[in-house]
PyMOL Python script that loads the backbone (N, CA, C, O; Angstrom):
from pymol import cmd

cmd.read_pdbstr("""\
ATOM      1  N   MET A   1      98.971  79.325  62.866  1.00  0.00           N
ATOM      2  CA  MET A   1      99.624  80.537  62.418  1.00  0.00           C
ATOM      3  C   MET A   1      99.051  81.714  63.196  1.00  0.00           C
ATOM      4  O   MET A   1      97.847  81.801  63.435  1.00  0.00           O
ATOM      5  N   ALA A   2      99.938  82.607  63.580  1.00  0.00           N
ATOM      6  CA  ALA A   2      99.518  83.802  64.307  1.00  0.00           C
ATOM      7  C   ALA A   2      98.812  84.767  63.368  1.00  0.00           C
ATOM      8  O   ALA A   2      99.003  84.734  62.153  1.00  0.00           O
ATOM      9  N   GLY A   3      97.996  85.623  63.958  1.00  0.00           N
ATOM     10  CA  GLY A   3      97.311  86.630  63.167  1.00  0.00           C
ATOM     11  C   GLY A   3      98.259  87.748  62.766  1.00  0.00           C
ATOM     12  O   GLY A   3      99.399  87.806  63.227  1.00  0.00           O
ATOM     13  N   PRO A   4      97.785  88.618  61.920  1.00  0.00           N
ATOM     14  CA  PRO A   4      98.646  89.713  61.461  1.00  0.00           C
ATOM     15  C   PRO A   4      99.000  90.661  62.598  1.00  0.00           C
ATOM     16  O   PRO A   4      98.191  90.921  63.488  1.00  0.00           O
ATOM     17  N   VAL A   5     100.230  91.172  62.548  1.00  0.00           N
ATOM     18  CA  VAL A   5     100.659  92.158  63.528  1.00  0.00           C
ATOM     19  C   VAL A   5     100.414  93.565  63.005  1.00  0.00           C
ATOM     20  O   VAL A   5     100.441  94.534  63.765  1.00  0.00           O
ATOM     21  N   ALA A   6     100.176  93.671  61.705  1.00  0.00           N
ATOM     22  CA  ALA A   6      99.873  94.969  61.106  1.00  0.00           C
ATOM     23  C   ALA A   6      99.143  94.739  59.788  1.00  0.00           C
ATOM     24  O   ALA A   6      99.310  93.706  59.140  1.00  0.00           O
ATOM     25  N   THR A   7      98.350  95.696  59.414  1.00  0.00           N
ATOM     26  CA  THR A   7      97.699  95.714  58.103  1.00  0.00           C
ATOM     27  C   THR A   7      98.038  97.055  57.488  1.00  0.00           C
ATOM     28  O   THR A   7      97.851  98.101  58.110  1.00  0.00           O
ATOM     29  N   VAL A   8      98.538  97.021  56.262  1.00  0.00           N
ATOM     30  CA  VAL A   8      98.991  98.253  55.623  1.00  0.00           C
ATOM     31  C   VAL A   8      98.347  98.403  54.248  1.00  0.00           C
ATOM     32  O   VAL A   8      98.280  97.457  53.463  1.00  0.00           O
ATOM     33  N   ASP A   9      97.879  99.613  53.984  1.00  0.00           N
ATOM     34  CA  ASP A   9      97.331  99.967  52.676  1.00  0.00           C
ATOM     35  C   ASP A   9      98.438 100.706  51.932  1.00  0.00           C
ATOM     36  O   ASP A   9      98.735 101.857  52.250  1.00  0.00           O
ATOM     37  N   VAL A  10      99.049 100.057  50.946  1.00  0.00           N
ATOM     38  CA  VAL A  10     100.190 100.671  50.266  1.00  0.00           C
ATOM     39  C   VAL A  10      99.790 101.902  49.476  1.00  0.00           C
ATOM     40  O   VAL A  10     100.642 102.735  49.168  1.00  0.00           O
ATOM     41  N   GLY A  11      98.528 102.037  49.142  1.00  0.00           N
ATOM     42  CA  GLY A  11      98.058 103.237  48.459  1.00  0.00           C
ATOM     43  C   GLY A  11      98.105 104.467  49.344  1.00  0.00           C
ATOM     44  O   GLY A  11      98.101 105.592  48.844  1.00  0.00           O
ATOM     45  N   GLN A  12      98.152 104.265  50.666  1.00  0.00           N
ATOM     46  CA  GLN A  12      98.194 105.373  51.615  1.00  0.00           C
ATOM     47  C   GLN A  12      99.616 105.718  52.065  1.00  0.00           C
ATOM     48  O   GLN A  12      99.830 106.749  52.702  1.00  0.00           O
ATOM     49  N   LEU A  13     100.586 104.861  51.738  1.00  0.00           N
ATOM     50  CA  LEU A  13     101.972 105.140  52.125  1.00  0.00           C
ATOM     51  C   LEU A  13     102.514 106.263  51.256  1.00  0.00           C
ATOM     52  O   LEU A  13     102.300 106.279  50.044  1.00  0.00           O
ATOM     53  N   ASN A  14     103.207 107.186  51.871  1.00  0.00           N
ATOM     54  CA  ASN A  14     103.717 108.334  51.126  1.00  0.00           C
ATOM     55  C   ASN A  14     104.992 108.842  51.790  1.00  0.00           C
ATOM     56  O   ASN A  14     105.013 109.943  52.342  1.00  0.00           O
ATOM     57  N   THR A  15     106.058 108.036  51.736  1.00  0.00           N
ATOM     58  CA  THR A  15     107.312 108.427  52.374  1.00  0.00           C
ATOM     59  C   THR A  15     108.134 109.369  51.501  1.00  0.00           C
ATOM     60  O   THR A  15     109.024 110.060  51.997  1.00  0.00           O
ATOM     61  N   LEU A  16     107.842 109.397  50.221  1.00  0.00           N
ATOM     62  CA  LEU A  16     108.542 110.279  49.288  1.00  0.00           C
ATOM     63  C   LEU A  16     107.526 111.174  48.590  1.00  0.00           C
ATOM     64  O   LEU A  16     106.353 110.817  48.479  1.00  0.00           O
ATOM     65  N   ASN A  17     107.964 112.309  48.132  1.00  0.00           N
ATOM     66  CA  ASN A  17     107.086 113.222  47.401  1.00  0.00           C
ATOM     67  C   ASN A  17     107.070 112.773  45.935  1.00  0.00           C
ATOM     68  O   ASN A  17     107.964 113.122  45.165  1.00  0.00           O
ATOM     69  N   TRP A  18     106.051 112.001  45.557  1.00  0.00           N
ATOM     70  CA  TRP A  18     105.989 111.407  44.224  1.00  0.00           C
ATOM     71  C   TRP A  18     105.410 112.344  43.182  1.00  0.00           C
ATOM     72  O   TRP A  18     105.688 112.188  41.994  1.00  0.00           O
ATOM     73  N   GLY A  19     104.623 113.300  43.595  1.00  0.00           N
ATOM     74  CA  GLY A  19     104.013 114.210  42.630  1.00  0.00           C
ATOM     75  C   GLY A  19     103.202 113.444  41.588  1.00  0.00           C
ATOM     76  O   GLY A  19     102.466 112.523  41.940  1.00  0.00           O
ATOM     77  N   PRO A  20     103.325 113.812  40.299  1.00  0.00           N
ATOM     78  CA  PRO A  20     102.536 113.161  39.245  1.00  0.00           C
ATOM     79  C   PRO A  20     102.989 111.737  38.930  1.00  0.00           C
ATOM     80  O   PRO A  20     102.281 111.002  38.242  1.00  0.00           O
ATOM     81  N   VAL A  21     104.155 111.345  39.424  1.00  0.00           N
ATOM     82  CA  VAL A  21     104.655 109.989  39.153  1.00  0.00           C
ATOM     83  C   VAL A  21     103.690 108.947  39.723  1.00  0.00           C
ATOM     84  O   VAL A  21     103.469 107.901  39.112  1.00  0.00           O
ATOM     85  N   ARG A  22     103.122 109.235  40.886  1.00  0.00           N
ATOM     86  CA  ARG A  22     102.195 108.285  41.517  1.00  0.00           C
ATOM     87  C   ARG A  22     100.987 108.023  40.619  1.00  0.00           C
ATOM     88  O   ARG A  22     100.533 106.883  40.518  1.00  0.00           O
ATOM     89  N   ALA A  23     100.466 109.053  39.972  1.00  0.00           N
ATOM     90  CA  ALA A  23      99.307 108.888  39.090  1.00  0.00           C
ATOM     91  C   ALA A  23      99.673 108.136  37.814  1.00  0.00           C
ATOM     92  O   ALA A  23      98.862 107.379  37.281  1.00  0.00           O
ATOM     93  N   MET A  24     100.895 108.345  37.325  1.00  0.00           N
ATOM     94  CA  MET A  24     101.313 107.703  36.075  1.00  0.00           C
ATOM     95  C   MET A  24     101.758 106.262  36.275  1.00  0.00           C
ATOM     96  O   MET A  24     101.529 105.418  35.408  1.00  0.00           O
ATOM     97  N   PHE A  25     102.394 105.970  37.408  1.00  0.00           N
ATOM     98  CA  PHE A  25     102.947 104.638  37.652  1.00  0.00           C
ATOM     99  C   PHE A  25     102.587 104.144  39.053  1.00  0.00           C
ATOM    100  O   PHE A  25     103.476 103.960  39.885  1.00  0.00           O
ATOM    101  N   PRO A  26     101.302 103.928  39.328  1.00  0.00           N
ATOM    102  CA  PRO A  26     100.890 103.589  40.695  1.00  0.00           C
ATOM    103  C   PRO A  26     101.492 102.278  41.211  1.00  0.00           C
ATOM    104  O   PRO A  26     101.861 102.204  42.383  1.00  0.00           O
ATOM    105  N   SER A  27     101.599 101.268  40.392  1.00  0.00           N
ATOM    106  CA  SER A  27     102.160  99.989  40.856  1.00  0.00           C
ATOM    107  C   SER A  27     103.620 100.128  41.241  1.00  0.00           C
ATOM    108  O   SER A  27     104.061  99.567  42.244  1.00  0.00           O
ATOM    109  N   PHE A  28     104.372 100.875  40.443  1.00  0.00           N
ATOM    110  CA  PHE A  28     105.782 101.114  40.743  1.00  0.00           C
ATOM    111  C   PHE A  28     105.930 101.835  42.076  1.00  0.00           C
ATOM    112  O   PHE A  28     106.736 101.437  42.918  1.00  0.00           O
ATOM    113  N   VAL A  29     105.157 102.890  42.266  1.00  0.00           N
ATOM    114  CA  VAL A  29     105.230 103.670  43.502  1.00  0.00           C
ATOM    115  C   VAL A  29     104.837 102.802  44.695  1.00  0.00           C
ATOM    116  O   VAL A  29     105.501 102.853  45.730  1.00  0.00           O
ATOM    117  N   GLU A  30     103.788 102.016  44.575  1.00  0.00           N
ATOM    118  CA  GLU A  30     103.351 101.159  45.674  1.00  0.00           C
ATOM    119  C   GLU A  30     104.408 100.119  46.018  1.00  0.00           C
ATOM    120  O   GLU A  30     104.599  99.803  47.192  1.00  0.00           O
ATOM    121  N   GLU A  31     105.096  99.583  45.020  1.00  0.00           N
ATOM    122  CA  GLU A  31     106.150  98.601  45.264  1.00  0.00           C
ATOM    123  C   GLU A  31     107.304  99.239  46.046  1.00  0.00           C
ATOM    124  O   GLU A  31     107.810  98.647  46.999  1.00  0.00           O
ATOM    125  N   ILE A  32     107.713 100.427  45.650  1.00  0.00           N
ATOM    126  CA  ILE A  32     108.791 101.130  46.353  1.00  0.00           C
ATOM    127  C   ILE A  32     108.360 101.490  47.773  1.00  0.00           C
ATOM    128  O   ILE A  32     109.127 101.308  48.719  1.00  0.00           O
ATOM    129  N   GLU A  33     107.142 101.998  47.924  1.00  0.00           N
ATOM    130  CA  GLU A  33     106.643 102.380  49.247  1.00  0.00           C
ATOM    131  C   GLU A  33     106.538 101.155  50.165  1.00  0.00           C
ATOM    132  O   GLU A  33     106.872 101.243  51.346  1.00  0.00           O
ATOM    133  N   LEU A  34     106.082 100.031  49.640  1.00  0.00           N
ATOM    134  CA  LEU A  34     105.976  98.819  50.452  1.00  0.00           C
ATOM    135  C   LEU A  34     107.365  98.347  50.878  1.00  0.00           C
ATOM    136  O   LEU A  34     107.549  97.933  52.022  1.00  0.00           O
ATOM    137  N   ALA A  35     108.327  98.402  49.991  1.00  0.00           N
ATOM    138  CA  ALA A  35     109.693  97.995  50.334  1.00  0.00           C
ATOM    139  C   ALA A  35     110.258  98.883  51.441  1.00  0.00           C
ATOM    140  O   ALA A  35     110.899  98.389  52.369  1.00  0.00           O
ATOM    141  N   ARG A  36     110.022 100.189  51.346  1.00  0.00           N
ATOM    142  CA  ARG A  36     110.502 101.107  52.375  1.00  0.00           C
ATOM    143  C   ARG A  36     109.809 100.837  53.715  1.00  0.00           C
ATOM    144  O   ARG A  36     110.447 100.889  54.766  1.00  0.00           O
ATOM    145  N   TYR A  37     108.519 100.553  53.676  1.00  0.00           N
ATOM    146  CA  TYR A  37     107.763 100.248  54.890  1.00  0.00           C
ATOM    147  C   TYR A  37     108.297  98.969  55.544  1.00  0.00           C
ATOM    148  O   TYR A  37     108.504  98.928  56.757  1.00  0.00           O
ATOM    149  N   LEU A  38     108.519  97.926  54.731  1.00  0.00           N
ATOM    150  CA  LEU A  38     109.011  96.660  55.278  1.00  0.00           C
ATOM    151  C   LEU A  38     110.416  96.806  55.856  1.00  0.00           C
ATOM    152  O   LEU A  38     110.740  96.182  56.867  1.00  0.00           O
ATOM    153  N   LYS A  39     111.236  97.614  55.230  1.00  0.00           N
ATOM    154  CA  LYS A  39     112.571  97.865  55.764  1.00  0.00           C
ATOM    155  C   LYS A  39     112.473  98.473  57.158  1.00  0.00           C
ATOM    156  O   LYS A  39     113.229  98.103  58.057  1.00  0.00           O
ATOM    157  N   GLN A  40     111.544  99.404  57.337  1.00  0.00           N
ATOM    158  CA  GLN A  40     111.335 100.028  58.638  1.00  0.00           C
ATOM    159  C   GLN A  40     110.779  99.018  59.649  1.00  0.00           C
ATOM    160  O   GLN A  40     111.211  98.995  60.802  1.00  0.00           O
ATOM    161  N   VAL A  41     109.838  98.198  59.229  1.00  0.00           N
ATOM    162  CA  VAL A  41     109.260  97.181  60.124  1.00  0.00           C
ATOM    163  C   VAL A  41     110.341  96.228  60.599  1.00  0.00           C
ATOM    164  O   VAL A  41     110.418  95.916  61.788  1.00  0.00           O
ATOM    165  N   LEU A  42     111.179  95.761  59.679  1.00  0.00           N
ATOM    166  CA  LEU A  42     112.224  94.812  60.056  1.00  0.00           C
ATOM    167  C   LEU A  42     113.287  95.453  60.941  1.00  0.00           C
ATOM    168  O   LEU A  42     113.871  94.782  61.792  1.00  0.00           O
ATOM    169  N   ALA A  43     113.541  96.727  60.750  1.00  0.00           N
ATOM    170  CA  ALA A  43     114.513  97.421  61.591  1.00  0.00           C
ATOM    171  C   ALA A  43     114.007  97.548  63.029  1.00  0.00           C
ATOM    172  O   ALA A  43     114.806  97.570  63.965  1.00  0.00           O
ATOM    173  N   ASN A  44     112.695  97.629  63.212  1.00  0.00           N
ATOM    174  CA  ASN A  44     112.106  97.822  64.535  1.00  0.00           C
ATOM    175  C   ASN A  44     111.516  96.549  65.134  1.00  0.00           C
ATOM    176  O   ASN A  44     111.157  96.538  66.312  1.00  0.00           O
ATOM    177  N   ALA A  45     111.409  95.485  64.354  1.00  0.00           N
ATOM    178  CA  ALA A  45     110.741  94.261  64.811  1.00  0.00           C
ATOM    179  C   ALA A  45     111.681  93.399  65.647  1.00  0.00           C
ATOM    180  O   ALA A  45     112.897  93.588  65.649  1.00  0.00           O
ATOM    181  N   GLN A  46     111.081  92.454  66.350  1.00  0.00           N
ATOM    182  CA  GLN A  46     111.853  91.508  67.138  1.00  0.00           C
ATOM    183  C   GLN A  46     111.986  90.185  66.394  1.00  0.00           C
ATOM    184  O   GLN A  46     112.114  89.128  67.013  1.00  0.00           O
ATOM    185  N   CYS A  47     111.955  90.244  65.086  1.00  0.00           N
ATOM    186  CA  CYS A  47     112.156  89.051  64.280  1.00  0.00           C
ATOM    187  C   CYS A  47     112.963  89.431  63.052  1.00  0.00           C
ATOM    188  O   CYS A  47     113.156  90.613  62.768  1.00  0.00           O
ATOM    189  N   ARG A  48     113.426  88.441  62.336  1.00  0.00           N
ATOM    190  CA  ARG A  48     114.280  88.698  61.185  1.00  0.00           C
ATOM    191  C   ARG A  48     113.529  88.684  59.861  1.00  0.00           C
ATOM    192  O   ARG A  48     114.026  89.204  58.862  1.00  0.00           O
ATOM    193  N   THR A  49     112.357  88.103  59.843  1.00  0.00           N
ATOM    194  CA  THR A  49     111.583  88.030  58.609  1.00  0.00           C
ATOM    195  C   THR A  49     110.112  88.302  58.898  1.00  0.00           C
ATOM    196  O   THR A  49     109.632  88.100  60.013  1.00  0.00           O
ATOM    197  N   VAL A  50     109.417  88.759  57.880  1.00  0.00           N
ATOM    198  CA  VAL A  50     107.973  88.925  57.958  1.00  0.00           C
ATOM    199  C   VAL A  50     107.364  88.256  56.738  1.00  0.00           C
ATOM    200  O   VAL A  50     108.029  88.039  55.724  1.00  0.00           O
ATOM    201  N   GLN A  51     106.115  87.943  56.859  1.00  0.00           N
ATOM    202  CA  GLN A  51     105.366  87.344  55.758  1.00  0.00           C
ATOM    203  C   GLN A  51     104.267  88.311  55.359  1.00  0.00           C
ATOM    204  O   GLN A  51     103.575  88.861  56.215  1.00  0.00           O
ATOM    205  N   LEU A  52     104.107  88.517  54.064  1.00  0.00           N
ATOM    206  CA  LEU A  52     103.037  89.370  53.536  1.00  0.00           C
ATOM    207  C   LEU A  52     101.939  88.495  52.965  1.00  0.00           C
ATOM    208  O   LEU A  52     102.208  87.519  52.265  1.00  0.00           O
ATOM    209  N   GLU A  53     100.725  88.845  53.265  1.00  0.00           N
ATOM    210  CA  GLU A  53      99.568  88.179  52.667  1.00  0.00           C
ATOM    211  C   GLU A  53      98.585  89.250  52.247  1.00  0.00           C
ATOM    212  O   GLU A  53      98.410  90.256  52.936  1.00  0.00           O
ATOM    213  N   HIS A  54      97.947  89.028  51.118  1.00  0.00           N
ATOM    214  CA  HIS A  54      96.906  89.959  50.693  1.00  0.00           C
ATOM    215  C   HIS A  54      95.795  89.931  51.734  1.00  0.00           C
ATOM    216  O   HIS A  54      95.353  88.861  52.152  1.00  0.00           O
ATOM    217  N   HIS A  55      95.355  91.092  52.142  1.00  0.00           N
ATOM    218  CA  HIS A  55      94.274  91.203  53.119  1.00  0.00           C
ATOM    219  C   HIS A  55      92.966  90.732  52.470  1.00  0.00           C
ATOM    220  O   HIS A  55      92.699  91.019  51.303  1.00  0.00           O
ATOM    221  N   ARG A  56      92.179  90.024  53.228  1.00  0.00           N
ATOM    222  CA  ARG A  56      90.873  89.558  52.744  1.00  0.00           C
ATOM    223  C   ARG A  56      89.779  90.281  53.504  1.00  0.00           C
ATOM    224  O   ARG A  56      89.858  90.461  54.719  1.00  0.00           O
ATOM    225  N   ASP A  57      88.747  90.696  52.764  1.00  0.00           N
ATOM    226  CA  ASP A  57      87.626  91.353  53.438  1.00  0.00           C
ATOM    227  C   ASP A  57      86.716  90.295  54.049  1.00  0.00           C
ATOM    228  O   ASP A  57      87.023  89.104  53.997  1.00  0.00           O
ATOM    229  N   ALA A  58      85.612  90.721  54.622  1.00  0.00           N
ATOM    230  CA  ALA A  58      84.702  89.803  55.327  1.00  0.00           C
ATOM    231  C   ALA A  58      84.162  88.703  54.420  1.00  0.00           C
ATOM    232  O   ALA A  58      83.854  87.607  54.889  1.00  0.00           O
ATOM    233  N   SER A  59      84.046  88.989  53.127  1.00  0.00           N
ATOM    234  CA  SER A  59      83.544  87.961  52.200  1.00  0.00           C
ATOM    235  C   SER A  59      84.648  87.085  51.632  1.00  0.00           C
ATOM    236  O   SER A  59      84.367  86.179  50.847  1.00  0.00           O
ATOM    237  N   GLY A  60      85.910  87.335  52.012  1.00  0.00           N
ATOM    238  CA  GLY A  60      87.022  86.506  51.574  1.00  0.00           C
ATOM    239  C   GLY A  60      87.719  86.982  50.310  1.00  0.00           C
ATOM    240  O   GLY A  60      88.617  86.305  49.810  1.00  0.00           O
ATOM    241  N   VAL A  61      87.323  88.129  49.788  1.00  0.00           N
ATOM    242  CA  VAL A  61      87.931  88.657  48.567  1.00  0.00           C
ATOM    243  C   VAL A  61      89.277  89.301  48.910  1.00  0.00           C
ATOM    244  O   VAL A  61      89.374  90.091  49.849  1.00  0.00           O
ATOM    245  N   GLN A  62      90.315  88.954  48.139  1.00  0.00           N
ATOM    246  CA  GLN A  62      91.642  89.511  48.362  1.00  0.00           C
ATOM    247  C   GLN A  62      91.745  90.941  47.850  1.00  0.00           C
ATOM    248  O   GLN A  62      91.221  91.271  46.786  1.00  0.00           O
ATOM    249  N   SER A  63      92.415  91.770  48.608  1.00  0.00           N
ATOM    250  CA  SER A  63      92.687  93.137  48.187  1.00  0.00           C
ATOM    251  C   SER A  63      93.943  93.141  47.326  1.00  0.00           C
ATOM    252  O   SER A  63      94.813  92.284  47.487  1.00  0.00           O
ATOM    253  N   THR A  64      94.041  94.097  46.418  1.00  0.00           N
ATOM    254  CA  THR A  64      95.237  94.218  45.585  1.00  0.00           C
ATOM    255  C   THR A  64      96.246  95.195  46.167  1.00  0.00           C
ATOM    256  O   THR A  64      97.390  95.237  45.714  1.00  0.00           O
ATOM    257  N   HIS A  65      95.848  95.984  47.164  1.00  0.00           N
ATOM    258  CA  HIS A  65      96.765  96.979  47.701  1.00  0.00           C
ATOM    259  C   HIS A  65      96.801  97.054  49.228  1.00  0.00           C
ATOM    260  O   HIS A  65      97.465  97.923  49.792  1.00  0.00           O
ATOM    261  N   ILE A  66      96.094  96.152  49.891  1.00  0.00           N
ATOM    262  CA  ILE A  66      96.137  96.087  51.353  1.00  0.00           C
ATOM    263  C   ILE A  66      96.740  94.737  51.739  1.00  0.00           C
ATOM    264  O   ILE A  66      96.302  93.684  51.275  1.00  0.00           O
ATOM    265  N   TYR A  67      97.755  94.800  52.599  1.00  0.00           N
ATOM    266  CA  TYR A  67      98.474  93.588  52.994  1.00  0.00           C
ATOM    267  C   TYR A  67      98.446  93.412  54.503  1.00  0.00           C
ATOM    268  O   TYR A  67      98.455  94.384  55.258  1.00  0.00           O
ATOM    269  N   ASP A  68      98.413  92.148  54.930  1.00  0.00           N
ATOM    270  CA  ASP A  68      98.600  91.794  56.330  1.00  0.00           C
ATOM    271  C   ASP A  68     100.062  91.411  56.495  1.00  0.00           C
ATOM    272  O   ASP A  68     100.618  90.682  55.674  1.00  0.00           O
ATOM    273  N   ILE A  69     100.677  91.903  57.553  1.00  0.00           N
ATOM    274  CA  ILE A  69     102.073  91.603  57.842  1.00  0.00           C
ATOM    275  C   ILE A  69     102.095  90.683  59.054  1.00  0.00           C
ATOM    276  O   ILE A  69     101.509  90.989  60.093  1.00  0.00           O
ATOM    277  N   ILE A  70     102.782  89.549  58.906  1.00  0.00           N
ATOM    278  CA  ILE A  70     102.837  88.529  59.946  1.00  0.00           C
ATOM    279  C   ILE A  70     104.299  88.248  60.244  1.00  0.00           C
ATOM    280  O   ILE A  70     105.086  88.014  59.326  1.00  0.00           O
ATOM    281  N   TYR A  71     104.674  88.270  61.530  1.00  0.00           N
ATOM    282  CA  TYR A  71     106.043  87.886  61.893  1.00  0.00           C
ATOM    283  C   TYR A  71     106.240  86.427  61.537  1.00  0.00           C
ATOM    284  O   TYR A  71     105.367  85.599  61.799  1.00  0.00           O
ATOM    285  N   SER A  72     107.368  86.108  60.950  1.00  0.00           N
ATOM    286  CA  SER A  72     107.701  84.710  60.675  1.00  0.00           C
ATOM    287  C   SER A  72     109.171  84.508  60.990  1.00  0.00           C
ATOM    288  O   SER A  72     109.897  85.476  61.218  1.00  0.00           O
ATOM    289  N   GLY A  73     109.603  83.294  61.003  1.00  0.00           N
ATOM    290  CA  GLY A  73     110.994  83.015  61.343  1.00  0.00           C
ATOM    291  C   GLY A  73     111.198  83.084  62.844  1.00  0.00           C
ATOM    292  O   GLY A  73     110.246  83.163  63.621  1.00  0.00           O
ATOM    293  N   GLU A  74     112.456  83.053  63.225  1.00  0.00           N
ATOM    294  CA  GLU A  74     112.794  83.057  64.654  1.00  0.00           C
ATOM    295  C   GLU A  74     112.772  84.476  65.200  1.00  0.00           C
ATOM    296  O   GLU A  74     113.235  85.416  64.555  1.00  0.00           O
ATOM    297  N   HIS A  75     112.231  84.608  66.389  1.00  0.00           N
ATOM    298  CA  HIS A  75     112.260  85.903  67.077  1.00  0.00           C
ATOM    299  C   HIS A  75     113.615  86.073  67.722  1.00  0.00           C
ATOM    300  O   HIS A  75     114.187  85.119  68.248  1.00  0.00           O
ATOM    301  N   ASP A  76     114.127  87.289  67.683  1.00  0.00           N
ATOM    302  CA  ASP A  76     115.389  87.580  68.361  1.00  0.00           C
ATOM    303  C   ASP A  76     115.170  87.497  69.860  1.00  0.00           C
ATOM    304  O   ASP A  76     114.200  88.048  70.381  1.00  0.00           O
ATOM    305  N   GLN A  77     116.052  86.822  70.543  1.00  0.00           N
ATOM    306  CA  GLN A  77     115.923  86.670  71.994  1.00  0.00           C
ATOM    307  C   GLN A  77     116.674  87.765  72.736  1.00  0.00           C
ATOM    308  O   GLN A  77     116.219  88.222  73.784  1.00  0.00           O
ATOM    309  N   ALA A  78     117.806  88.189  72.213  1.00  0.00           N
ATOM    310  CA  ALA A  78     118.616  89.197  72.903  1.00  0.00           C
ATOM    311  C   ALA A  78     118.342  90.569  72.322  1.00  0.00           C
ATOM    312  O   ALA A  78     118.743  90.854  71.194  1.00  0.00           O
ATOM    313  N   LYS A  79     117.676  91.411  73.063  1.00  0.00           N
ATOM    314  CA  LYS A  79     117.386  92.782  72.633  1.00  0.00           C
ATOM    315  C   LYS A  79     117.602  93.702  73.784  1.00  0.00           C
ATOM    316  O   LYS A  79     117.416  94.912  73.650  1.00  0.00           O
TER     317      LYS A  79
END
""", "prot")
cmd.dss("prot")
cmd.show_as("cartoon", "prot")
cmd.util.cbc("prot")
cmd.orient("prot")
């Protein structure tokens, strides 16, 4: 398996002005922000699908808000 092509901290994504909503509903906001980020990645990527995996630190502990993005599926040949 190839290594990650990107690592994203969904807590740092801020494509919309969430104001106090982010503090009240952090999981909801992170889910929406991650979906928007992935939509952008897929629009610009040379593949049709990506795989998300929880990022692991040096000791192997999984993060709850940092993800590794890995291209998966067939790469588009004609671009």
